[in-house]
C-alpha positions, 0 to 999 in steps of 0.5 A, spaced: 500 500 500 502 506 498 502 513 501 498 519 498 502 526 498 499 528 504 500 522 508 508 523 506 507 530 508 505 528 515 510 523 516 516 528 514 513 533 519 513 528 524 520 526 523 522 534 522 519 535 529 522 529 532 529 531 530 528 538 533 525 536 540 529 530 541 537 530 541 540 527 535 542 520 538 535 519 541 532 521 534 537 516 530 535 510 535 528 511 536 525 515 530 529 514 524 528 507 523 520 507 524 515 506 518 509 509 517 504 504 514 498 508 512 493 513 515 486 511 516 480 514 519 485 519 523 489 514 525 496 513 523 499 505 523 506 505 525 511 500 524 517 499 529 523 494 530 522 492 537 518 493 544 523 498 547 522 502 541 514 502 542 515 503 549 519 510 547 513 512 542 508 511 548 511 517 551 508 524 551 513 528 547 511 523 541 504 524 542 505 531 542 509 531 536 503 526 532 498 531 534 501 537 532 503 534 525 496 532 524 493 539 526 498 542 521 497 537 515 490 535 516 487 540 520 484 534 525 487 530 531 491 524 529 492 518 533 496 512 532 497 505 533 504 501 533 505 495 530 511 490 530 514 484 525 509 479 529 503 483 527 504 485 520 509 483 514 513 489 513 515 487 505 508 489 503 509 496 505 516 497 501 514 501 496 511 506 501 518 506 504 521 508 498 516 514 497 517 516 504 525 516 503 525 520 497 520 525 500 525 526 506 531 527 502 528 532 498 526 535 504 533 535 507 536 538 501 531 544 502 533 545 509 540 545 507 540 550 501 536 554 506 541 554 511 547 556 506 543 562 504 542 565 511 549 564 513 547 560 520 551 554 522 546 549 524 551 546 529 550 551 534 543 550 538 541 552 545 541 545 546 548 544 546 550 551 549 553 550 556 549 554 561 553 557 567 553 563 571 557 568 566 552 567 561 545 565 564 542 572 563 544 572 556 542 565 554 535 567 557 534 573 553 536 569 547 531 564 548 526 569 549 528 573 542 527 567 538 520 565 541 518 573 540 522 576 535 521 584 535 519 584 542 521 587 548 528 585 547 529 589 540 535 590 539 539 585 543 546 587 544 551 582 547 558 583 549 564 579 552 571 577 550 572 572 544 571 565 545 565 566 550 559 563 546 557 570 543 557 567 536 554 560 538 548 564 541 547 568 535 546 562 531 542 558 536 537 564 536 537 564 528 536 556 528 531 556 533 527 561 530 527 558 523 525 551 527 519 555 529 517 559 522 521 555 516 519 561 512 522 566 516 527 571 513 534 570 517 541 572 516 547 571 520 553 575 518 560 577 521 561 585 521 567 584 516 562 580 511 557 586 512 562 591 510 564 587 504 557 586 501 556 594 502 563 595 499 562 591 493 555 593 492 557 600 492 562 599 487 558 595 482 552 600 483 548 594 486 545 598 492 538 596 491 540 589 491 544 590 498 538 594 501 533 588 498 537 583 502 538 586 508 532 591 509 527 585 508 529 581 514 525 578 519 532 577 523 538 580 522 544 577 527 550 582 526 557 579 529 563 583 532 560 590 530 566 593 533 569 592 526 565 598 523 570 603 527 572 608 522 568 606 517 563 611 516 559 609 510 558 602 513 556 605 519 551 610 516 548 604 512 547 600 518 544 605 521 539 606 516 538 598 515 537 598 523 531 603 523 528 600 517 528 593 520 526 596 527 520 600 524 517 594 521 518 589 527 524 586 525 529 583 530 536 585 531 541 582 535 548 585 535 555 582 538 561 586 540 567 585 544 565 591 549 559 595 551 556 600 547 558 606 552 565 604 550 564 604 542 567 611 542 568 611 534 561 610 533 556 616 533 551 617 539 545 616 534 547 609 533 549 607 540 543 610 543 539 605 539 542 599 542 539 601 549 532 601 546 532 593 547 537 589 552 544 590 553 547 583 556 554 581 557 557 574 557 563 573 562 569 567 563 566 561 565 568 559 572 571 552 574 564 548 574 562 551 568 569 549 565 568 542 567 561 542 564 563 545 557 569 540 557 564 534 559 560 536 553 565 537 548 569 530 549 562 527 547 562 531 541 569 529 538 568 522 541 574 523 546 574 518 552 578 522 557 577 521 565 574 526 570 581 527 573 584 529 567 578 534 565 579 537 572 586 538 571 584 541 564 579 546 567 584 548 572 589 550 567 585 553 562 581 558 565 580 563 559 574 562 555 570 556 551 574 557 545 581 555 549 578 549 552 576 546 545 583 548 543 585 544 549 581 538 547 583 538 540 590 538 542 589 533 547 586 528 541 591 530 536 597 528 541 594 522 543 592 519 536 600 521 534 603 517 540 597 512 540 596 513 547 589 510 549 589 512 556 589 520 557 591 521 564 593 527 567 601 527 565 599 526 558 594 532 558 600 536 561 604 534 555 599 535 550 597 542 553 605 545 553 604 549 547 598 552 549 601 554 556 607 556 553 603 561 548 599 564 554 606 565 558 608 569 552 602 573 553 602 574 560 609 576 561 607 583 563 604 581 570 610 582 575 612 577 580 611 582 585 604 583 583 603 575 584 606 575 591 601 581 593 595 578 590 596 571 593 598 574 600 591 578 600 587 572 598 590 568 604 591 574 609 598 574 609 604 579 608 609 579 602 614 579 608 612 573 611 611 570 604 619 571 603 621 570 610 624 563 612 618 562 616 615 555 615 608 555 618 603 551 614 599 558 613 605 561 610 608 555 606 602 553 602 601 560 600 608 561 598 608 554 594 602 557 590 605 564 589 611 560 586 607 556 582 603 562 579 610 565 577 612 560 574 606 558 570 604 565 568 611 569 567 615 563 565 621 565 569 627 561 571 627 557 577 633 560 580 630 567 578 624 565 582 628 562 588 631 569 588 624 573 589 623 569 595 628 570 600 634 567 596 631 560 596 635 555 592 631 553 585 630 546 588 625 549 593 621 552 587 621 545 583 618 542 590 613 547 590 611 547 583 610 539 584 606 539 590 601 544 587 601 541 580 600 534 584 594 537 588 591 541 582 589 534 579 584 532 584 583 538 589 577 542 587 578 547 593 585 549 590 582 549 583 577 554 585 582 558 589 587 558 583 581 560 578 579 566 583 587 568 583 588 568 576 582 572 575 584 577 579 591 578 576 588 579 569 
């Protein structure tokens, strides 16, 4: 028995919604193998491979998906019945499967084409964005915008340092809005590409095409607007685009590495408009957030890393999400190169040595004295006590931490560090560094202390 066009459309919609609502692994395992046999009397007969699949399909999420698809395609509620190989001969429906497969391939092709045109990266979603203290408010605003574009958070201005997730959230807004409305006109564009589009259109006398493309959008996602600095023509064009979109209810989302008040080379007439909606920032992830990010990323790149090793990386890389991803990629490359199966802490230390040496070069302007002062303040001891011969635990522990930080941040030689602590021998510095390195592998209290100290030193 073959399916008619409307039945095929219903089934394609069921799978499309399921892929949106459920995780990819869940969809691939429980939904993709299912087959629609027929729809009679507002009831869909569905073939599943086994009882486990049938139990899953009886959950409320699936019922809601079937109901939603039924109303969208047929205008009525569709119920469903589940069948297995014990109930029917699936070979009778093979032709049906071929037609469904063909329809789904065409559907996927249309979706891919749509994503290429709007510049969105489909891998960035709200589901795989790791929420933490530093991004909770921004994440909430982004979700609100995707569900109510042109509403109270228009424009949405997101600022923060590089690698903290601004681009991820902007793409997630676009992808979610596209899921809610497949016909929405959406464009994600970096500021560099916006400038390039403007310059090329102006040079070729094609400004009408440029304005048609940008001023008819339902959602404009503009990344890194600080790149517009000193580009008066581009700023003026964006000002006009902003006004047009805002007046017609189009949603505008902008990202920057700094708040509007620090965009000193922008005219007040533009920066004042950024305050019409919501201005929100993303800050660097804390230790717990970094652990969550690492656990999420190792699953994405199919890398098996013990929790102890992830804790070590989270304690060493404290800057941003991009650096954490880079650390894992370095780790995977190192393990593959040397055929290492067990990625322990020592392996991680070797793999991250290049990243850390680069960071040392970037942070070399931080003085040893400042590190000593910050550690002294943190543990409520004086620098004089720290560099003295006193050996009380409340002094020796902070002293070791200060030695460790100076070595890690400034890259100074062991004898030079020893000299800055009352003329101690370099072997004392070696011992202090090893003690703290070993504790960092498992001591979460120390990891958090290091996190705080490093943030204070920035």
